[in-house]
C-alpha positions, 0 to 999 in steps of 0.5 A: 351295461349288459346286453339287456332288453327291458320291458316296461308294460305300464299306465300312470300308476302301475307297471310290470317290469321284465329286466331279467328275460323274457321267457314264459314264467320270467320274474316281473317286477311290480311297481305301483304309485303310492300317491292318492288318486284323485280322479277315477273312472267310476265304470272301470274302478281304475284311475284316469289320466292325469300325470304319472307321479315322479316318485312312480317314474323314478321307481321304474327308472331304477330298474331300467340302468342295465338296459341296452334297450327299452320297450315301453307299452301302454295305453293312452296317448298324450297326457294320459300315456304312462310311457310317454310320461316315462320317456319325458321323464327319462328325457329330462333326468336321465337322457342316456337312458331315454336314448335307449328306448327302442320303441313305445307302443299303445296297447290295452295292457290291462286286458293282455296276459303277461304271456301275450306281453312277453310274446310281442316283447320276444318278437321286439328284441329279435327286431332290435338284435337284428337292426343293431 
């Protein structure tokens, strides 16, 4: 395991993953659910609620393997929260990875720029290093 901090900004159908650094311009991995979406919010043109598909969660998991700490961020609560679905998926299938989740934060990632997301992740990484 490397000394890395992985940041995942996600909803139930799309994820942005930074696992190779948190600097401005750091390479981002995009993961999108490929299952057909049945429910839509007509106002926003986005999928609403529902469970995150298992294949989507498995794809995200493949990018977490070398993490010492994982920060999850995304919108929603309960069944509408992609980060909580990922946490539960990891707890069932990869408990060691689930134990590496440092923080889960509720945030409107659709209206937050990558640079703003990364700035917040850098603050959390500094906190993690100071406490571990």
